MARNU-390452 format. One record per atom (N, C-alpha, C, O, CB): z, y, x; chain. Coordinates in steps of 0.001 Angstrom, whole numbers, padded with zeros to 6 digits. Each point is the difference from the previous one (the first is absolute). Glycine has a CB too. Example, Ala and Ser with C-alpha at 12.3 -4.5 7.8 and 13.67 -1.06 7.14 Angstrom:
2
((007800,-005690,013190),A)
((000000,001190,-000890),A)
((000000,001200,000900),A)
((000665,-000019,001036),A)
((000581,-001154,-002928),A)
((-001966,002223,001542),A)
((000060,001190,000820),A)
((000730,001090,-000770),A)
((000169,001108,000509),A)
((-002314,-001736,000675),A)
END
This chain:
145
((015620,000006,-004834),A)
((-000705,001257,-000079),A)
((-001165,-000028,000991),A)
((000210,-000030,001213),A)
((001910,001249,-001919),A)
((-003343,-001210,000187),A)
((-001150,-000056,000893),A)
((-000649,001379,000076),A)
((-000119,000705,-001002),A)
((-000254,-003148,000447),A)
((-000034,002804,001742),A)
((-000708,001249,000172),A)
((-001447,-000312,000337),A)
((-000298,-000835,000854),A)
((002403,002020,-000093),A)
((-002983,-000500,-001447),A)
((-001424,-000217,000233),A)
((-000420,000706,001278),A)
((000465,001097,000310),A)
((-000885,-001306,-002786),A)
((-000459,-000437,003196),A)
((-000585,000619,001180),A)
((-000912,001117,-000483),A)
((-000828,-000200,-000888),A)
((000958,-001961,002251),A)
((000028,003327,-000776),A)
((-000846,001119,-000374),A)
((-001410,-000259,000514),A)
((-000194,-000306,001176),A)
((002165,001902,-001131),A)
((-002949,-001472,-000927),A)
((-001387,-000274,000354),A)
((-000639,001170,000745),A)
((-000806,-000196,000910),A)
((000642,-001291,-002905),A)
((000528,002688,001605),A)
((-000557,001191,000628),A)
((000973,000467,001068),A)
((001124,000409,-000293),A)
((-002369,000251,-001822),A)
((000801,-000728,003333),A)
((000852,000451,001102),A)
((-000588,001305,000514),A)
((-001015,000008,000697),A)
((001701,-002394,-000061),A)
((-000039,003480,-000988),A)
((-000463,001304,000449),A)
((001179,000776,000557),A)
((001159,-000311,-000274),A)
((-003018,000315,-001434),A)
((001551,000975,002466),A)
((001020,000823,000629),A)
((000389,001124,-000949),A)
((-000396,001149,000196),A)
((-000489,-001707,002105),A)
((001657,000227,-003327),A)
((000364,001000,-001003),A)
((001006,001013,000531),A)
((000249,001017,-000648),A)
((-000690,-002711,-001111),A)
((001018,001436,002920),A)
((000887,001002,000592),A)
((-000766,001270,000350),A)
((000580,001083,000074),A)
((000870,-002916,000826),A)
((-002755,001695,-000684),A)
((-000839,001162,000284),A)
((000078,000978,-001167),A)
((-000017,001214,000206),A)
((-001532,-002619,001221),A)
((001635,000885,-002650),A)
((000076,000871,-001173),A)
((001244,000872,000029),A)
((-000040,001162,-000404),A)
((-001224,-002863,-000899),A)
((002361,001143,001777),A)
((001245,000755,000064),A)
((-000051,001066,001092),A)
((000690,001017,-000075),A)
((000537,-003025,-000775),A)
((-002052,001760,001860),A)
((-000078,000906,001147),A)
((-001097,001047,-000136),A)
((-000195,000800,000916),A)
((001068,-002638,000475),A)
((-001588,001855,-002502),A)
((-001093,000952,-000136),A)
((000530,001422,000093),A)
((000926,000390,-000710),A)
((-002198,-002022,-000710),A)
((000661,002392,002311),A)
((000400,001376,000232),A)
((-000981,000917,-000709),A)
((-001136,000167,000442),A)
((002181,-000766,001782),A)
((-000612,001180,-003303),A)
((-000878,000838,-000809),A)
((-000305,001345,000662),A)
((-000958,000672,-000382),A)
((001887,-001787,-001636),A)
((-000135,001506,002991),A)
((-000223,001295,000636),A)
((-001105,-000044,001054),A)
((-000472,001044,000451),A)
((002859,-000513,-000875),A)
((-002799,-001733,000815),A)
((-001054,-000153,001006),A)
((-001132,-000854,-000566),A)
((000063,-001228,000058),A)
((001634,001445,001810),A)
((-002734,000424,-002415),A)
((-001084,-000741,-000645),A)
((-000727,-000989,000909),A)
((-000411,-001065,-000461),A)
((000150,003015,-000996),A)
((000096,-001625,002724),A)
((-000691,-000928,000907),A)
((000813,-001262,000232),A)
((-000543,-001105,000011),A)
((-000560,003046,001094),A)
((002379,-001777,-000925),A)
((000876,-001169,000166),A)
((000006,-000823,-001284),A)
((-000012,-001231,000041),A)
((001455,002491,001615),A)
((-001424,-000581,-002781),A)
((-000057,-000673,-001293),A)
((-001267,-000837,-000105),A)
((000056,-001171,-000378),A)
((001275,003029,-000664),A)
((-002474,-001261,001374),A)
((-001271,-000717,-000098),A)
((-000033,-001218,000929),A)
((-000517,-001051,-000377),A)
((-000614,003211,-000222),A)
((001669,-002026,001785),A)
((000032,-001137,000922),A)
((000843,-001140,-000547),A)
((-000383,-001165,000108),A)
((000077,002739,001796),A)
((001441,-001250,-002486),A)
((000875,-001038,-000540),A)
((-000602,-000651,-001243),A)
((000091,-001216,-000170),A)
((001880,002453,001083),A)
((-002571,-000451,-001762),A)
((-000586,-000565,-001217),A)
((-001224,-000845,000366),A)
((-000301,-000984,-000676),A)
((001134,002959,-000693),A)
((-001539,-001590,002442),A)
((-001129,-000796,000466),A)
((000472,-001378,000474),A)
((-000685,-000999,-000221),A)
((-000529,003109,000880),A)
((002376,-002166,-000010),A)
((000559,-001289,000412),A)
((000295,-000864,-001212),A)
((-000207,-001213,000033),A)
((001188,002277,002010),A)
((-000501,-000448,-003109),A)
((000276,-000753,-001221),A)
((-001289,-000509,-000644),A)
((-000022,-001091,-000569),A)
((002085,002469,000221),A)
((-003106,-000611,000435),A)
((-001260,-000384,-000638),A)
((-000701,-001149,000709),A)
((-000930,-000587,-000553),A)
((000708,002920,-000214),A)
((000643,-002658,001956),A)
((-000575,-001165,000682),A)
((000256,-001260,-000814),A)
((-000779,-000952,000044),A)
((001112,002061,002195),A)
((000771,-001102,-002984),A)
((000306,-001116,-000906),A)
((-001114,-000182,-001011),A)
((-000412,-001129,-000270),A)
((002862,001545,000557),A)
((-002947,000684,-000854),A)
((-001065,-000070,-001006),A)
((-001260,-000624,000571),A)
((-000727,-000706,-000698),A)
((001675,002721,-000418),A)
((-001202,-001752,002384),A)
((-001193,-000558,000635),A)
((000122,-001504,000224),A)
((-001011,-000686,000152),A)
((000628,002886,000949),A)
((001592,-002709,-001081),A)
((000229,-001416,000278),A)
((000286,-000818,-001257),A)
((000394,-001163,000095),A)
((000465,001832,002127),A)
((-001052,-000078,-003386),A)
((000418,-000650,-001240),A)
((-000697,-001337,-000232),A)
((000633,-000939,-000482),A)
((-000198,003189,-000453),A)
((-001706,-002359,001259),A)
((-000722,-001262,-000214),A)
((000601,-001101,000876),A)
((000195,-001126,-000457),A)
((-002312,002399,-000109),A)
((002403,-000948,001808),A)
((000626,-000992,000884),A)
((001369,-000428,-000514),A)
((000351,-001178,000062),A)
((-001587,002167,001867),A)
((002001,-000037,-002433),A)
((001331,-000308,-000535),A)
((-000132,-000901,-001227),A)
((000745,-000968,-000153),A)
((000153,003173,001017),A)
((-001845,-001878,-001730),A)
((-000226,-000822,-001189),A)
((-000403,-001422,000387),A)
((000487,-000967,-000585),A)
((-001165,003021,-000694),A)
((-000202,-002178,002254),A)
((-000423,-001327,000442),A)
((001165,-000805,000569),A)
((000072,-001216,-000182),A)
((-002341,002143,000657),A)
((003160,-000257,000200),A)
((001140,-000700,000612),A)
((001063,-000372,-001025),A)
((000658,-001030,000143),A)
((-001099,002266,001971),A)
((000619,-000422,-003134),A)
((001115,-000199,-000928),A)
((-000360,-000728,-001285),A)
((000820,-000749,-000531),A)
((000122,002788,001469),A)
((-002136,-001837,-001442),A)
((-000387,-000629,-001255),A)
((-000934,-001153,000342),A)
((-001081,000211,000549),A)
((001333,001969,-001871),A)
((000160,-003374,001003),A)
((-000703,-001196,000474),A)
((-001353,-000223,-000652),A)
((-000309,000537,-001064),A)
((002511,-001513,001485),A)
((-002987,000169,000255),A)
((-001291,-000416,-000547),A)
((000237,-001199,-000914),A)
((001108,-000530,-000069),A)
((-002368,001376,002126),A)
((000219,-001261,-002749),A)
((000103,-001117,-000950),A)
((000516,-001285,000654),A)
((000752,-000748,-000625),A)
((-002626,001769,-000663),A)
((001484,-001284,002529),A)
((000411,-001249,000651),A)
((001516,-000057,000204),A)
((000592,-001074,-000103),A)
((-002822,000979,001249),A)
((002858,001220,-000863),A)
((001448,000010,000169),A)
((000716,-000073,-001340),A)
((001074,-000592,-000110),A)
((-001355,001911,002205),A)
((-000324,-000711,-003115),A)
((000609,-000029,-001328),A)
((000031,-001425,-000536),A)
((000991,-000433,-000588),A)
((-001786,002777,000155),A)
((-000300,-003067,000644),A)
((-000075,-001367,-000514),A)
((001028,-000911,000679),A)
((000397,-001010,-000579),A)
((-002836,001359,000098),A)
((002864,-000015,001670),A)
((001018,-000788,000703),A)
((001406,000392,-000445),A)
((000980,-000622,000411),A)
((-002525,000410,001553),A)
((001643,001240,-002800),A)
((001292,000403,-000534),A)
((000890,000714,001001),A)
((001214,000059,-000192),A)
((-001394,-001960,-001326),A)
((-000391,002441,002574),A)
((000806,000652,001025),A)
((000463,001399,-000398),A)
((001066,000448,000421),A)
((-002308,-001770,001255),A)
((000447,002005,-002480),A)
((000294,001388,-000338),A)
((-000341,000251,-001460),A)
((-000976,-000541,-000519),A)
((000537,001260,002896),A)
((001250,000105,-003039),A)
((-000292,000405,-001362),A)
((-000709,001362,000051),A)
((000648,001017,000247),A)
((001372,-002313,-001163),A)
((-003331,001328,000688),A)
((-000744,001253,000142),A)
((000373,001059,-001030),A)
((-000092,001195,000282),A)
((-001743,-002531,000656),A)
((002251,000913,-002122),A)
((000377,000977,-001026),A)
((001216,000790,000469),A)
((000029,001226,-000107),A)
((-000949,-002717,-001717),A)
((001917,000791,002339),A)
((001185,000684,000510),A)
((-000332,000902,001180),A)
((000496,001123,000093),A)
((000891,-003039,-000865),A)
((-002232,001419,001675),A)
((-000396,000789,001174),A)
((-000727,001273,-000437),A)
((000276,001083,000517),A)
((-000453,-003195,000862),A)
((-000744,001983,-002324),A)
((-000745,001164,-000477),A)
((000928,001017,-000654),A)
((-000099,001198,000268),A)
((-001914,-002646,-000602),A)
((002905,000975,-000515),A)
((000927,000912,-000670),A)
((000914,000702,001002),A)
((000242,001202,-000104),A)
((-000317,-002663,-001927),A)
((000572,000707,002992),A)
((000858,000586,001031),A)
((-000779,001032,000819),A)
((000504,001085,000292),A)
((000842,-003219,-000186),A)
((-002561,001787,000253),A)
((-000843,000894,000795),A)
((-000249,001307,-000746),A)
((000118,001080,000577),A)
((-001207,-003067,000513),A)
((000743,001888,-002379),A)
((-000268,001198,-000803),A)
((001239,000885,-000116),A)
((-000098,001224,000090),A)
((-001631,-002505,-001371),A)
((002895,000663,001081),A)
((001229,000781,-000122),A)
((000342,000703,001305),A)
((000387,001168,000001),A)
((000430,-002766,-001734),A)
((-000962,000889,002832),A)
((000272,000612,001298),A)
((-000968,001142,000274),A)
((000391,001027,000555),A)
((000489,-003215,000287),A)
((-002136,002018,-001227),A)
((-000979,001072,000175),A)
((000372,001222,-000833),A)
((-000062,001129,000485),A)
((-001712,-002840,-000033),A)
((002160,001483,-001703),A)
((000401,001125,-000860),A)
((001165,000764,000625),A)
((-000020,001229,000062),A)
((-000756,-002496,-002097),A)
((001788,000536,002494),A)
((001160,000647,000614),A)
((-000391,000778,001251),A)
((000449,001125,000217),A)
((001005,-002941,-001123),A)
((-002298,001194,001724),A)
((-000442,000619,001240),A)
((-000778,001285,-000280),A)
((000267,001034,000612),A)
((-000348,-003297,000474),A)
((-000875,002200,-002003),A)
((-000802,001178,-000292),A)
((000810,001081,-000707),A)
((-000244,001188,000211),A)
((-001761,-002652,-000349),A)
((002960,001073,-000692),A)
((000866,000995,-000634),A)
((000790,000769,001049),A)
((000132,001221,-000091),A)
((000036,-002663,-001955),A)
((000355,000739,003037),A)
((000776,000689,001036),A)
((-000904,000873,000861),A)
((000408,001083,000420),A)
((001243,-002973,-000401),A)
((-002871,001435,000249),A)
((-000943,000798,000776),A)
((-000388,001264,-000766),A)
((-000058,001088,000573),A)
((-000808,-003179,000532),A)
((000603,001940,-002399),A)
((-000378,001144,-000812),A)
((001132,001012,-000118),A)
((-000232,001206,000073),A)
((-001327,-002677,-001332),A)
((002769,000988,001080),A)
((001118,000940,-000122),A)
((000256,000738,001316),A)
((000427,001154,-000016),A)
((000588,-002635,-001740),A)
((-001270,000836,002886),A)
((000155,000671,001293),A)
((-001026,001120,000147),A)
((000324,001078,000498),A)
((000558,-003209,000514),A)
((-002110,001883,-001441),A)
((-001032,001031,000088),A)
((000300,001131,-000977),A)
((-000167,001172,000340),A)
((-001527,-002902,000354),A)
((002134,001392,-001896),A)
((000347,001034,-000977),A)
((001166,000854,000486),A)
((000067,001195,-000290),A)
((-000888,-002687,-001544),A)
((001726,000880,002565),A)
((001123,000753,000576),A)
((-000528,001065,000958),A)
((000508,001121,000025),A)
((001006,-003139,-000246),A)
((-002524,001673,001003),A)
((-000585,000954,000936),A)
((-000787,001093,-000724),A)
((-000015,001149,000441),A)
((-000104,-002968,001271),A)
((-000528,001469,-002811),A)
((-000698,001011,-000789),A)
((001006,001014,-000530),A)
((-000213,001210,000080),A)
((-001580,-002877,-000719),A)
((002877,001160,000107),A)
((001043,000877,-000540),A)
((000617,000868,001098),A)
((000245,001190,-000199),A)
((000231,-002891,-001587),A)
((-000233,001097,002930),A)
((000548,000728,001141),A)
((-000922,001160,000386),A)
((000462,001120,000216),A)
((000664,-003231,000601),A)
((-002427,001838,-000731),A)
((-000959,001027,000396),A)
((-000121,001099,-001049),A)
((-000122,001177,000339),A)
((-001119,-002900,000960),A)
((001276,001343,-002562),A)
((-000045,001015,-001064),A)
((001220,000911,000071),A)
((-000114,001208,-000204),A)
((-001184,-002788,-001256),A)
((002447,001014,001745),A)
((001218,000805,000145),A)
((-000109,000952,001191),A)
((000471,001136,-000059),A)
((000868,-002999,-000967),A)
((-001960,001393,002101),A)
((-000205,000857,001175),A)
((-000884,001188,-000356),A)
((000281,001124,000415),A)
((-000028,-003116,001099),A)
((-001309,001759,-002273),A)
((-000894,001078,-000417),A)
((000759,000997,-000868),A)
((-000113,001211,000190),A)
((-001869,-002771,-000086),A)
((002756,001046,-001056),A)
((000774,000886,-000874),A)
((000986,000851,000788),A)
((000156,001190,-000272),A)
((-000395,-002855,-001564),A)
((000901,001056,002807),A)
((000951,000759,000829),A)
((-000705,001131,000737),A)
((000493,001127,000054),A)
((000913,-003188,000220),A)
((-002577,001742,000297),A)
((-000727,001027,000746),A)
((-000507,001117,-000906),A)
((-000002,001169,000388),A)
((-000659,-002911,001262),A)
((000236,001382,-002849),A)
((-000521,001018,-000924),A)
((001102,000945,-000483),A)
((-000261,001154,-000339),A)
((-001511,-002771,-000383),A)
((002992,001114,000696),A)
((001093,000798,-000554),A)
((000937,000565,001068),A)
((001127,000389,-000304),A)
((-001271,-001790,-001733),A)
((-000315,001443,003264),A)
((000828,000625,001036),A)
((-000175,001511,-000090),A)
((-001115,000510,-000116),A)
((000911,-002545,001635),A)
((001316,002725,-001463),A)
((-000064,001457,-000160),A)
((-000681,000723,001164),A)
((-000513,001104,-000185),A)
((002581,-001284,-001148),A)
((-002083,-000411,002514),A)
((-000559,000705,001161),A)
((-001526,-000065,000069),A)
((-000600,000572,000910),A)
((002706,-001083,000291),A)
((-002728,-000165,-002133),A)
((-001460,-000063,-000023),A)
((-000552,-000966,001038),A)
((-000339,000397,001115),A)
((000309,001946,-001927),A)
((-000054,-003568,000447),A)
((-000505,-001044,000892),A)
((-001483,000205,000269),A)
((-000758,000328,-000913),A)
((002485,-001930,000042),A)
((-002150,001411,002128),A)
((-001437,000119,000303),A)
((-000816,-000997,-000822),A)
((000431,-001126,-000249),A)
((000130,001896,002579),A)
((-001724,-000338,-002737),A)
((-000862,-000795,-000857),A)
((-000405,-001321,000648),A)
((-000135,-001009,-000692),A)
((-000692,003120,-000316),A)
((000634,-002118,002320),A)
((-000435,-001228,000672),A)
((001049,-001106,-000114),A)
((-000354,-001179,-000043),A)
((-000994,002568,001631),A)
((002631,-001028,-001637),A)
((001043,-001016,-000166),A)
((-000047,-000611,-001397),A)
((000172,-001209,-000162),A)
((001262,002429,001820),A)
((-001664,-000400,-002644),A)
((-000107,-000504,-001378),A)
((-001223,-000907,-000124),A)
((000061,-001051,-000639),A)
((001070,003137,-000256),A)
((-002246,-001673,001513),A)
((-001213,-000824,-000049),A)
((000231,-001346,000697),A)
((-000472,-001036,-000467),A)
((-000946,003127,000428),A)
((002137,-002065,001139),A)
((000289,-001246,000724),A)
((000819,-000955,-000862),A)
((-000279,-001198,-000043),A)
((000211,002452,002215),A)
((001066,-000730,-002850),A)
((000841,-000840,-000856),A)
((-000781,-000485,-001219),A)
((000204,-001126,-000455),A)
((001833,002383,001227),A)
((-002922,-000425,-001302),A)
((-000863,-000436,-001107),A)
((-000933,-001112,000447),A)
((-000277,-000931,-000756),A)
((000393,003223,-000238),A)
((-000596,-002194,002217),A)
((-000841,-001055,000556),A)
((000784,-001315,000046),A)
((-000546,-001058,-000312),A)
((-000741,002761,001684),A)
((002548,-001638,-000990),A)
((000838,-001202,000059),A)
((000146,-000638,-001382),A)
((-000025,-001224,-000128),A)
((001267,002204,002082),A)
((-001092,-000159,-002972),A)
((000097,-000529,-001372),A)
((-001276,-000758,-000340),A)
((000055,-001118,-000513),A)
((001464,003024,-000178),A)
((-002661,-001300,000974),A)
((-001281,-000658,-000294),A)
((-000166,-001278,000814),A)
((-000516,-000998,-000505),A)
((-000487,003228,-000027),A)
((001435,-002204,001777),A)
((-000100,-001179,000850),A)
((000811,-001161,-000584),A)
((-000490,-001127,-000061),A)
((000160,002613,002068),A)
((001552,-001220,-002432),A)
((000839,-001046,-000587),A)
((-000584,-000494,-001324),A)
((000089,-001186,-000318),A)
((001926,002199,001428),A)
((-002610,-000103,-001879),A)
((-000626,-000417,-001250),A)
((-001209,-000892,000272),A)
((-000250,-000951,-000741),A)
((001041,003067,-000355),A)
((-001534,-001815,002145),A)
((-001127,-000855,000386),A)
((000502,-001379,000423),A)
((-000608,-001017,-000335),A)
((-000707,003046,001058),A)
((002410,-002060,000003),A)
((000565,-001274,000434),A)
((000418,-000840,-001204),A)
((-000144,-001223,000006),A)
((000928,002296,002130),A)
((-000273,-000416,-003156),A)
((000392,-000710,-001218),A)
((-001229,-000609,-000677),A)
((000053,-001136,-000472),A)
((001910,002698,000176),A)
((-003049,-000824,000249),A)
((-001236,-000520,-000599),A)
((-000548,-001173,000813),A)
((-000430,-001003,-000568),A)
((-000084,003291,-000347),A)
((000529,-002164,002232),A)
((-000443,-001095,000865),A)
((000855,-001231,-000245),A)
((-000507,-001119,-000061),A)
((-000286,002762,001791),A)
((002081,-001429,-001866),A)
((000917,-001110,-000235),A)
((-000301,-000698,-001327),A)
((000067,-001226,-000095),A)
((001681,002420,001440),A)
((-002074,-000419,-002347),A)
((-000328,-000594,-001309),A)
((-001286,-000815,000068),A)
((-000114,-001037,-000654),A)
((001264,002950,-000483),A)
((-002106,-001457,001914),A)
((-001248,-000753,000181),A)
((000289,-001306,000727),A)
((-000483,-001058,-000404),A)
((-000852,003201,000464),A)
((002120,-002073,001009),A)
((000375,-001211,000739),A)
((000742,-000978,-000901),A)
((-000228,-001209,000047),A)
((000353,002544,002071),A)
((000752,-000799,-002922),A)
((000789,-000830,-000913),A)
((-000914,-000714,-001003),A)
((000160,-001197,-000242),A)
((001801,002773,000498),A)
((-002897,-000860,-000825),A)
((-000924,-000606,-000973),A)
((-000827,-001098,000653),A)
((-000204,-001062,-000587),A)
((000101,003229,-000673),A)
((-000369,-001912,002466),A)
((-000801,-000995,000725),A)
((000831,-001249,000310),A)
((-000485,-001124,-000129),A)
((-000903,002978,001127),A)
((002621,-001649,-000595),A)
((000881,-001128,000326),A)
((000302,-000829,-001237),A)
((-000077,-001228,000046),A)
((001083,002556,001818),A)
((-000664,-000674,-002969),A)
((000299,-000735,-001226),A)
((-001231,-000728,-000532),A)
((000120,-001069,-000598),A)
((001653,002745,000068),A)
((-002952,-001102,000746),A)
((-001227,-000675,-000419),A)
((-000176,-001298,000789),A)
((-000378,-001026,-000567),A)
((-000676,003248,-000027),A)
((001324,-002178,001890),A)
((-000114,-001206,000834),A)
((001008,-001060,-000440),A)
((-000319,-001189,-000043),A)
((-000473,002599,001974),A)
((001999,-000978,-002256),A)
((001033,-000941,-000450),A)
((-000394,-000608,-001343),A)
((000139,-001207,-000197),A)
((001631,002521,001428),A)
((-002251,-000502,-002138),A)
((-000409,-000500,-001314),A)
((-001133,-001015,000124),A)
((000001,-001025,-000681),A)
((000700,003203,-000344),A)
((-001656,-001891,001888),A)
((-001110,-000933,000177),A)
((000484,-001326,000564),A)
((-000476,-001065,-000394),A)
((-001069,002993,000746),A)
((002491,-001854,000571),A)
((000507,-001227,000616),A)
((000888,-000799,-000963),A)
((-000004,-001230,000014),A)
((-000100,002369,002218),A)
((000852,-000430,-003054),A)
((000972,-000671,-000888),A)
((-000578,-000282,-001390),A)
((000682,-000606,-000826),A)
((001158,001745,002078),A)
((-003047,-000728,-001524),A)
((-000588,-000167,-001331),A)
((000022,-001451,-000469),A)
((000248,-000257,-001178),A)
((-001697,002220,001645),A)
((001203,-002890,000404),A)
((-000068,-001406,-000379),A)
((001367,-000587,-000369),A)
((000071,-001067,-000611),A)
((-002044,000856,002108),A)
((003034,000887,-001137),A)
((001345,-000551,-000207),A)
((000733,000657,-001172),A)
((001198,-000220,-000175),A)
((-001109,-000274,002613),A)
((-000786,001289,-003233),A)
((000698,000690,-001102),A)
((-000233,-000716,-001309),A)
((000505,000429,-001037),A)
((-000736,001747,002230),A)
END
């Protein structure tokens, strides 16, 4: 039974620790995760070999590319679901405040609505980062398909 070395090494435990009740803490943690996106070219260069290494038969680039793409899909799916969880959490907070019988102050409802928009913006940013990362992977792996 052989286990493949994971090509993408990221701190996915951060996703489990995301605190949806504190938007600033959330943004700081998601920013740490996005540092991976900034390093994607370096990771690709380290993991997917150049022609000289392929000709020596040291690495199978097709397998590496496929593994890399699958790991990226899994990683981004978990990141997206974590952000969507926070969007849902914030929407529920707004609904609770709107339906409190004692009449919640308007500024609290506005604050929670702001949090919903903030998480939705983070989701859009994440989708842009994801598209850019997959474009870099496709360009690098194009020759091996």
